[in-house]
N, C-alpha and C positions, 0 to 999 in steps of 0.2 A: 798690480790689482788682483793677480793670480794667487801672489802670496797672502793676500788678504782674505781670499777665498778659502784658502788650505786652511789658515789659521783659524777663519771661523768654522769650517765644516769639523775641525778638531776639537773646537770648543763644544760643538754641539753633540759630537760622538761623545767627549768624555761626561757631559751633563747627563746624558742618556744613560751612559753606563753606571752613573753615580744612582740613577732612578732607580735602574733594574735590581744593582745590588740592596739597596735601600728596601723596594719594595717587592722583590721576588718571593716566591712562597717559601717560607721557611717555619721550623717547630718554634714555638714560643712556650715552651715547657721549660721549666727551671728546678733543678732540685738544690733545695737550701737545707741546711743544719738548723736544728733547733735546739737540742741540748742532749747531754748525756749523764748517765750516772752508773755508779758501781756498787756492787754489793754481794753478800756471802748468802746464797740460798741453797738447801739439802746438801752441805758440805761442796759445793761448787761456786766458783766466782763468776759472777755474772757482770756484763757488761750490756746497759740497755742505751740503745742510740736510737733518737728520736729525728726523723726528716720529714721533709714535705715536699711534693711535687706540685708545682703553680702553673696553671694555666693562663699566661697574660693575653692570649688573643681574645678579642673581644667579642668574635661571634663564631669562632670555629671550634670546634672540639676536637680533640686529638687522642691517641690512643698509645700506651705503653704497651708494647707486646711482650716485651721480656725484660728482667732485670736480674743482675748477679751482683753478688758482694765478692769480694776478694780480700784479705787483709795480710799486711806486711808487718812485721813487729821490729822494733829499733830498741836496743839498749839505750841507756842513759849517757854513757860516756862517749862522746864523739859521733852520737847516733849510729853506732855499728850495727849492721843489719843481722837479725836471728831469725831462726826457723823452726821447723818440727814443733810446734806447739799444737796439743791436741785439743780441739774445741767442739762443740755442737751448735750450729746456727738456726734460729727460730725468725721467720718473717712474719709481720703481722700487718694489715691494714686496718684503717679505721672506716668502714662504712655505715653510712647514716649515725655515726658517733659510736658502732659496736665494733669491738676489737673482734678480728676473722683473723684466725691461724691459717695460714696458706699451706703448711706442711711442705714449704721448701719448693713448691711448684707456682710460678708466676701465672697466673689466668690474664688474658688479654684484657686490659682495665681502660675504660673510657674516661677520660677528664675533661668536663665538660668546659666551655669558654668561662672566664672569668672564676674559677673554681680550684680548689686543692685538694689533695690526696694526703694523708698522713699516714706515714710508714713506720713502723719501729722495727728494730733488728734487735734480737738478743742473742749475745753469746754466752755459752756457757763451758768454763775452762776446767779440765779435770786436774790441771796441774795446781796442787796448793801454794806453790811459792811463786806464782806467775808474776806476782808483783816484783818479785827480788830479780825475775829473770830479764822482765822488759818493762819498759818506761813510756814508750809511746806506741799506738796501734795507728798505722796508715790504711784508712778505710778507703778501698777503692770500688766505686761502683760502675758496672757496665750496662747501660740501657738502651732500649731502642724505642724510638718515637714513630708513629705513623700516621700519616693524615694528609691532607690536600696538598703536601710537600713532597709527597713519596716516603721514604723510609730514610732515618736519621740515627745514626748511631753514636752515641755520646760514653764520655768518661768523665766522672768526677769524683775528687779524692779529698779526705777530710782526716784531720789530724785529731787523736784522742789521747789527752796526757793521763795516765793511770795515776798521777801524783798530784793532780791538779788540785787535789781537797788538802794536802799536807801542808805543814807549815815549814818549810823549809829554812834554813838561816840564809838571811839576804848576804850575798857576796858582793863587794863594792873593790873595784881597783882603782886607786890613784895614781893619776898619769900626770906628771909635771909638762905644760905647755909652754911657757915663758916665765919671766921674772914676775907679773903681775896676776896669772891663772893656772889652775890646775884644772884637770877633767877626772871626774870620776864615772867609771864605765860599772853600771849595774848590769849584773849577771842574771839573766832570767831562764826559764824553763823555755823550750821550743813551743813559739808560739803557733795558733791555730785559729779558724774562723769559729771555734767554740767560746772564744776567750772574748769578753766584751773590753774593746779598746780602751776605751776611759777608766775603767774599773782596774782592768788589769795594770795600766801605767801607775794608776793611785797606789794599788796594793804593793809593788814593788819600791816605790819612793818614799811611801809613808814610813816617818821616823828617821829619814836619812836626809831629807832635803833641808835647808836651812834658807834663813831669810836672804835675800838678793842672788840665790842660785838662779841660774836659766837652764830649765829642762829641754832636751832634746831628745827626740827619737828619729829614727830611720824612715824614710817613704815607704821601702819595702815590707818591714815587720808590721807598719801599721796597715799597709794595704792588704797584708797576708790575713789579719784579724777581721778586716772587712770582707772576706772572700773574694778579693780582687785578683784572683788566678784563674787560669784556664789550663786545661790539656790541651795541647796542638791538634788532638784528634778531634775537638770540638769545631776546628775552624776549617773551612771547606776555603783553601786558596784559589786565586784566580790567576788568568794569564798576566794581568796588572802585577800582581803581588811577585811572581817569578820574575818578570823585567825589572822593577823596581828595584828588588833587592841587591841588583848586580852594581848599584851605583854608590854601595855604602861598604866601608872597610870590613873588611872580614871578622873582625871583633865586636862589631856592633849589632844590638840587638835588632836593628832592622834589616840586616844582611841575609836574613832565612825568608822564605815564602810566608812562613807562619806568623812570625813577627811583623812581616810588611802588613800581610792580610789584616791584622788585629787594628792597624792604623789606618787602614782603608775602610774598616768597618766603622770607624770613629769618625773620622774627618772627610773622607771621600777621595777619589781618583784625580778629581778636577783640582783639587787644592794643592793634592801632594805633585801633581804635575808642574803646576804653575812655581810651587817652593823649588822643586828640582833644577826648572829652568832657570829661575832668577839666582836659584844658590850657587849654580853654576857659572853665571854671569860674574857674580861678586868674587868667587873663589877665583876666578881667572885674573881678578887684579888684587887678589892677594888678601880678601876680607872673607873668613872662614865663620861658619855657624848660623848664616842666615836661614838656611833650610829649616834648622829647628826653631828658629824666631818665628818664621812662617806658618809652622805646623803647630806651634803652641809646645805646651807641657806634654801632652799626650804621647809627642814622639820620643823626646828624652827621659821619659819616665817607663818605658817599657823594657822590663828585663826578660831576655831570651831564655830557653830552658839553660842549666847548668848557670845561670847568673846569681842564683841564691843557695842557700842551703839544702842539705839533704832533710827530708824527702821532697822539698819544692824543687830541686834541680832539674826536674821532668815537667814542669809547668812554667807557663809565661805568666810571669806577674806585671799587672799594671799598676798604674798609680793611683794612690789613695784619693777617696772623697771626702768632702764635708771635713778637710782639713782643718780649716777656720774654727768651726764649730768645737772639733776635738780640743784644739790650743785652748779655745776659751773655758770649757769645760773642766778640763783639768787644771788650768791658771786658776779658776775660781775655787777648787776645793783645796788646792795646795798654798795658794796664794803667793804663788812665785811665777815669773814670765815661762812660757812654753812654747815651743816652735817644731815643726816638723821639716827634716832638712834632706837633702839629698848631698851625700858625700863619697868621694871616690879616692882611691891610694894614689891619684896623679894631682892631688891638691885642688881639686874642685870641689867648690862649694856653693849649694844653692840652697836658699831657705824658702820653702814652698807655703809656710804659712808661720804666723807666730800672733802671739796673744798681745804684742807689743813690738811694733815696728822699729822701735829705738833699740832692740836688742840684736837687730839684723846685722848691721856692722860689725858688731863685737863678735858674733858667730863666724862669720867668714872670715877673720882674722885668726881667730882660736880654735877652728875646727880643720884648718889644712893638712895638718898632721891624720886626720881620720883616728882619733882616739877609739871609736867602736870598733874599729877593724872591718875590714871585708872578706874574712873567712868565716871560721866556725867558732868564733869566741862567744856568740850569745851574750853580746854586751849591747843590745839595740838601743838602751837608754843611756844617755851621757848628762850628766850635770856639769855644767860651766860654772866653777866658784872661785870667786877673787880671794887671792892668798891674803891671811892676815898682816895688816903692818905691823 
């Protein structure tokens, strides 16, 4: 009977902890990318980046007390880091649809509930050959939220591709898989949240795909285009995340407090605790992977920092959303089967979504060798093509 009371107390404690984590006061301001453009004006190269801050709280206004922007620069080959570029920064906000120059000083700005603030950042580069020196800009935004929750410091990052408008020649690498199928790995630019997922995949595959091809894209590149990544600084890890992460292999994305906290925020400590206990019992009798089955795809699709290519190696990447809709949209346009997959170098193949379930078995057999690669290949799109008889 005492054991029953202890278990009941533990269950109540876990449920109350979940309620606290879910409903405790927190900032509901979100920084989202809109678009960017590149032009020359007065002999200078200008990069104009539009963002917006949305307050998704239904009844609380929140203040942005400060915001700062920093730029990292990367060359095209292998994402090499570059420094010492001379530029001028101008920040504008749109107040009552009027553009207001902040003269590089951010005044404390109130964002009312269910409203948004539009921000424009303009960078003027004095280097005439900037487009030859760098290919990507990694825009880092450091900003402070102030409200009923106290003070919250956030960091968000966005990739700007300076060559996005160029029509670069398409590169395709043919990789033999077996006697029946070949893989065609399609090289892309480094992808970011300014890239529309469906339009981007269609652009790279148009003119390459053939009838009966099966198009696959990795879950992480799709998630990145959907802005499904987060800086660890934005996660407030708890005692639960510090404790739970010790139960996982050091190479697991759940073996850190931040990776685990992301899962806690998604499914709660109660479900994770039950999954850990049940998973341990099954593992004791030789059955592995029960924890991931009980916690669902959210747990297996988290990629902790260092799990993706530069510069996303400092972000935690989550699984994609609306993967089924993505597959259907691209499939309808290209008239071939499309799938979102999670593949690793250990032979693990998961089909997260597909436009035609009949191709799932074909993909599980033919993606074991991971033709897309797990490194810096920049070949997130792979076509599975049957060999000519």
